[in-house]
Wavefront OBJ file of the C-alpha trace (Angstrom):
o trace
v 4.876 -66.090 -61.575
v 6.237 -69.638 -61.343
v 9.821 -69.910 -62.592
v 9.581 -72.589 -65.275
v 13.248 -72.234 -66.239
v 14.655 -73.198 -62.814
v 16.211 -76.679 -62.655
v 15.956 -77.248 -66.385
v 18.985 -78.532 -68.292
v 19.468 -76.104 -71.165
v 21.955 -76.751 -73.969
v 22.967 -73.624 -75.916
v 25.068 -73.702 -79.079
v 26.919 -70.628 -80.280
v 27.256 -69.662 -76.622
v 30.561 -67.791 -76.699
v 29.055 -64.429 -77.657
v 25.930 -62.532 -78.654
v 22.519 -64.055 -78.096
v 23.988 -67.381 -76.966
v 26.111 -65.798 -74.244
v 23.197 -63.658 -73.072
v 20.946 -66.713 -72.955
v 23.506 -68.620 -70.897
v 23.697 -65.933 -68.231
v 19.959 -65.236 -68.186
v 19.064 -68.938 -67.912
v 21.611 -69.534 -65.133
v 20.331 -66.457 -63.330
v 16.922 -68.125 -63.238
v 18.298 -71.387 -61.891
v 18.854 -73.484 -65.011
v 21.833 -75.803 -65.422
v 23.389 -74.620 -68.671
v 25.546 -76.495 -71.148
v 27.480 -74.119 -73.366
v 28.889 -75.068 -76.741
v 31.093 -73.056 -79.092
v 34.450 -73.292 -80.814
v 36.228 -70.431 -79.003
v 37.496 -71.941 -75.738
v 38.616 -68.697 -74.080
v 35.381 -66.862 -74.799
v 33.369 -69.898 -73.746
v 35.218 -70.070 -70.428
v 34.403 -66.418 -69.737
v 30.692 -66.960 -70.390
v 30.695 -70.114 -68.255
v 32.277 -68.193 -65.367
v 29.670 -65.444 -65.639
v 26.827 -67.982 -65.747
v 28.209 -69.825 -62.737
v 28.529 -66.598 -60.748
v 24.931 -65.505 -61.333
v 23.628 -68.988 -60.551
v 25.486 -69.104 -57.236
v 24.252 -65.656 -56.310
v 20.679 -66.955 -56.445
v 18.563 -68.343 -53.642
v 19.403 -71.559 -51.789
v 16.394 -73.209 -53.426
v 17.782 -72.271 -56.821
v 21.110 -73.866 -55.971
v 19.646 -77.117 -54.614
v 20.535 -80.303 -56.493
v 16.924 -81.303 -57.369
v 17.794 -84.803 -58.556
v 21.047 -83.981 -60.326
v 24.140 -86.117 -59.651
v 25.998 -84.676 -56.636
v 29.051 -83.779 -58.727
v 27.053 -82.144 -61.536
v 28.412 -78.655 -62.253
v 26.323 -75.522 -62.400
v 27.575 -74.893 -65.910
v 29.220 -77.264 -68.372
v 31.307 -75.665 -71.141
v 32.115 -77.877 -74.117
v 34.321 -76.635 -76.916
v 32.995 -78.178 -80.089
v 32.136 -77.518 -83.714
v 28.478 -78.354 -84.285
v 29.071 -78.625 -88.040
v 30.999 -81.798 -87.196
v 28.433 -84.536 -86.585
v 30.585 -86.495 -84.137
v 31.298 -83.398 -82.043
v 27.657 -82.286 -82.104
v 26.449 -85.714 -81.024
v 29.147 -85.775 -78.358
v 27.744 -82.528 -76.954
v 24.360 -84.160 -76.407
v 25.818 -87.351 -74.957
v 28.063 -85.404 -72.558
v 25.042 -83.438 -71.349
v 23.098 -86.594 -70.520
v 26.090 -88.233 -68.831
v 26.528 -85.137 -66.642
v 22.925 -84.262 -65.758
v 20.920 -87.379 -66.610
v 18.592 -85.555 -68.982
v 18.180 -82.681 -71.430
v 15.176 -80.371 -71.157
v 15.910 -77.666 -73.727
v 18.113 -77.734 -76.806
v 18.677 -74.195 -78.014
v 20.291 -74.195 -81.456
v 21.717 -70.696 -81.696
v 24.993 -71.234 -83.592
v 24.983 -69.574 -86.990
v 26.770 -67.227 -89.335
v 25.797 -64.873 -92.145
v 27.451 -63.930 -95.412
v 27.829 -60.840 -97.557
v 27.833 -61.247 -101.315
v 25.601 -60.666 -104.319
v 23.909 -63.702 -105.823
v 26.413 -63.813 -108.718
v 29.395 -63.387 -106.403
v 28.256 -66.122 -103.992
v 30.619 -69.073 -104.369
v 29.881 -72.767 -103.981
v 32.026 -72.715 -100.842
v 29.831 -69.968 -99.336
v 26.653 -71.911 -100.071
v 28.082 -75.054 -98.502
v 29.313 -73.141 -95.454
v 25.989 -71.355 -94.887
v 24.003 -74.585 -94.953
v 26.532 -76.533 -92.915
v 26.514 -74.153 -89.940
v 22.934 -72.889 -90.147
v 21.100 -76.065 -91.207
v 23.114 -79.299 -91.146
v 24.205 -78.647 -87.568
v 20.558 -78.745 -86.476
v 20.188 -82.353 -87.568
v 23.430 -83.251 -85.831
v 22.189 -81.941 -82.458
v 18.444 -82.578 -82.719
v 18.587 -86.246 -83.700
v 20.435 -87.458 -80.575
v 18.533 -84.996 -78.373
v 15.204 -86.308 -79.639
v 16.151 -89.842 -78.670
v 16.618 -88.635 -75.082
v 13.517 -86.453 -75.040
v 11.309 -89.260 -76.360
v 12.440 -91.479 -73.474
v 11.717 -88.629 -71.054
v 8.350 -87.884 -72.667
v 9.133 -84.174 -72.707
v 11.552 -81.565 -73.981
v 11.811 -78.405 -76.020
v 13.854 -77.730 -79.161
v 14.370 -74.063 -80.024
v 15.990 -73.148 -83.337
v 17.176 -69.593 -83.856
v 16.489 -68.577 -87.441
v 16.119 -64.914 -88.448
v 13.642 -62.512 -89.960
v 15.697 -63.469 -93.041
v 14.120 -66.903 -92.665
v 10.764 -65.333 -93.481
v 11.493 -62.619 -96.058
v 14.245 -61.936 -98.571
v 17.142 -59.518 -98.198
v 19.712 -58.640 -100.868
v 23.413 -59.460 -100.771
v 23.166 -62.453 -98.452
v 21.080 -64.912 -100.476
v 22.780 -68.066 -99.189
v 22.132 -66.989 -95.597
v 18.516 -66.132 -96.429
v 18.060 -69.534 -98.068
v 19.601 -71.346 -95.086
v 17.464 -69.477 -92.553
v 14.328 -70.207 -94.599
v 15.374 -73.868 -94.325
v 15.555 -73.538 -90.524
v 11.960 -72.268 -90.462
v 10.721 -75.108 -92.675
v 12.689 -77.713 -90.728
v 11.143 -76.533 -87.453
v 7.601 -76.490 -88.838
v 7.998 -80.059 -90.123
v 9.498 -81.157 -86.809
v 6.554 -79.678 -84.906
v 4.144 -81.886 -86.866
v 6.160 -85.014 -86.134
v 6.184 -84.132 -82.435
v 2.484 -83.411 -81.993
v 1.121 -84.960 -78.761
v 4.514 -86.356 -77.744
v 5.170 -83.821 -74.990
v 8.084 -82.375 -76.960
v 7.840 -78.818 -78.276
v 9.652 -77.157 -81.168
v 9.970 -73.394 -81.671
v 11.617 -71.227 -84.310
v 12.890 -67.774 -83.321
v 13.083 -65.016 -85.940
v 15.109 -62.034 -84.677
v 15.893 -58.929 -86.700
v 18.927 -56.753 -85.929
v 20.783 -57.622 -82.728
v 23.801 -55.838 -81.269
v 26.314 -58.676 -81.675
v 29.406 -59.568 -83.716
v 27.204 -61.045 -86.465
v 27.535 -58.160 -88.944
v 31.321 -58.124 -88.558
v 31.861 -61.888 -88.828
v 29.880 -62.581 -91.993
v 31.528 -64.769 -94.594
v 32.700 -62.933 -97.711
v 33.592 -59.896 -95.633
v 31.840 -57.857 -92.962
v 28.326 -56.794 -93.927
v 28.326 -53.877 -91.473
v 30.071 -51.515 -93.951
v 27.332 -52.299 -96.466
v 24.640 -51.347 -93.949
v 26.526 -48.220 -92.877
v 27.243 -47.113 -96.417
v 23.694 -47.739 -97.579
v 21.965 -45.932 -94.693
v 22.215 -42.325 -95.967
v 21.526 -43.434 -99.541
v 18.359 -45.253 -98.493
v 17.031 -42.193 -96.696
v 17.712 -39.980 -99.713
v 16.094 -42.382 -102.180
v 13.037 -42.763 -99.965
v 12.676 -38.984 -99.661
v 13.356 -38.206 -103.353
v 10.959 -40.865 -104.648
v 8.435 -40.689 -101.821
v 8.930 -44.380 -101.102
v 7.640 -46.062 -97.947
v 9.949 -47.913 -95.545
v 9.035 -50.958 -93.438
v 8.110 -50.074 -89.868
v 10.206 -52.510 -87.861
v 12.004 -52.125 -84.541
v 15.709 -51.334 -84.815
v 18.734 -53.092 -83.360
v 18.167 -54.644 -79.906
v 20.642 -55.716 -77.232
v 21.295 -59.449 -77.071
v 19.938 -59.546 -73.498
v 16.555 -58.228 -74.637
v 16.317 -60.919 -77.308
v 17.481 -63.590 -74.843
v 14.680 -62.699 -72.425
v 12.102 -63.085 -75.183
v 13.486 -66.501 -76.061
v 13.377 -67.568 -72.420
v 9.711 -66.539 -72.345
v 8.946 -69.270 -74.882
v 10.543 -71.876 -72.601
v 7.944 -70.897 -70.016
v 5.139 -70.846 -72.592
v 6.064 -72.826 -75.730
v 4.832 -71.363 -79.011
v 5.440 -72.143 -82.684
v 7.258 -68.928 -83.607
v 8.893 -66.059 -81.730
v 9.315 -62.613 -83.284
v 11.628 -60.595 -81.083
v 11.283 -57.198 -82.783
v 8.133 -55.090 -83.008
v 6.711 -54.824 -86.509
v 8.503 -57.849 -87.951
v 5.572 -60.255 -87.653
v 3.289 -57.741 -89.321
v 5.742 -57.264 -92.195
v 6.095 -61.026 -92.612
v 2.313 -61.329 -92.872
v 2.196 -58.521 -95.431
v 4.896 -60.264 -97.440
v 3.020 -63.565 -97.330
v -0.280 -62.089 -98.499
v 0.918 -59.297 -100.822
v 4.565 -59.903 -101.669
v 4.748 -57.192 -104.353
v 3.456 -54.643 -101.831
v 6.098 -55.714 -99.291
v 8.833 -55.604 -101.940
v 7.783 -52.052 -102.808
v 8.344 -51.134 -99.164
v 11.850 -52.631 -99.428
v 12.698 -50.849 -102.697
v 14.565 -47.885 -101.188
v 16.666 -50.248 -99.058
v 17.401 -52.502 -102.031
v 18.488 -49.597 -104.233
v 20.590 -48.085 -101.447
v 22.350 -51.359 -100.711
v 22.886 -51.981 -104.415
v 24.696 -48.666 -104.761
v 26.732 -49.305 -101.597
v 27.626 -52.855 -102.670
v 28.754 -51.776 -106.134
v 30.910 -49.050 -104.576
v 32.502 -51.521 -102.138
v 33.164 -53.946 -104.965
v 34.849 -51.268 -107.092
v 37.022 -50.210 -104.173
v 38.075 -53.814 -103.506
v 38.908 -54.324 -107.171
v 41.086 -51.192 -107.268
v 43.156 -52.225 -104.248
v 46.674 -53.521 -105.071
l 1 2 3 4 5 6 7 8 9 10 11 12 13 14 15 16 17 18 19 20 21 22 23 24 25 26 27 28 29 30 31 32 33 34 35 36 37 38 39 40 41 42 43 44 45 46 47 48 49 50 51 52 53 54 55 56 57 58 59 60 61 62 63 64 65 66 67 68 69 70 71 72 73 74 75 76 77 78 79 80 81 82 83 84 85 86 87 88 89 90 91 92 93 94 95 96 97 98 99 100 101 102 103 104 105 106 107 108 109 110 111 112 113 114 115 116 117 118 119 120 121 122 123 124 125 126 127 128 129 130 131 132 133 134 135 136 137 138 139 140 141 142 143 144 145 146 147 148 149 150 151 152 153 154 155 156 157 158 159 160 161 162 163 164 165 166 167 168 169 170 171 172 173 174 175 176 177 178 179 180 181 182 183 184 185 186 187 188 189 190 191 192 193 194 195 196 197 198 199 200 201 202 203 204 205 206 207 208 209 210 211 212 213 214 215 216 217 218 219 220 221 222 223 224 225 226 227 228 229 230 231 232 233 234 235 236 237 238 239 240 241 242 243 244 245 246 247 248 249 250 251 252 253 254 255 256 257 258 259 260 261 262 263 264 265 266 267 268 269 270 271 272 273 274 275 276 277 278 279 280 281 282 283 284 285 286 287 288 289 290 291 292 293 294 295 296 297 298 299 300 301 302 303 304 305 306 307 308 309 310 311 312 313 314
């Protein structure tokens, strides 16, 4: 199979951990020049070192310059906050100054939140849309200007299965990820027959720091606390549960995203069963919600318990 990732310039946001870090290493391993963006300098430096090592361990053909400036690095790490428009635009401009082009913009930076609808503050709503949605405009607009001149390029936005269906106790995140899906679909129409592709990726559970770093407190305790309750409710009430693949390693998800660089598609579902559940939800939402009922009731009980415990603390 022809390696269609080799020699591409791939910009990855949120690259200091999780899916972004795995993508950086996997892409470099296949011969891409990777530009890594994140706020955490130390973590970013570690990922850049790993990406550089795997690139240099490749074949001589992989390491050849192939039209890049002679001083162009294997990996360019840029500490920046993509919710800041000037910094996000600077990321794109630095990429072009270093490599002369940008082939793939992979918008992976994002963050979740844990709160009921009533407990979700204005600050949480603003934060969720700033990092998950506004940042996409800040990177895509300058990247598109470059890609239009090139006559080619690929924009990949990482949304979530939460961008397709609802989940309780993270409504602002769900709303923001739905916006990412809609943004990408609209962008695809504007880019038809331009040579530029746009893809939205909708992962489910991934073994990363996401569930511990959610705004409003870690959501992992909610999932852990609700698990046994969900199973009991489902058994006691003979309720169905969605049949979707469980938590995957970030490397597995990264490989599936890289596949769409080789063969661009509109949407990528990284977990088995998620696309089928999305289709069920689209055609018969009440039926899909019934399949979520045990999970909703279990998480409701776990959330209320967590809230009581937090209230009782001195």
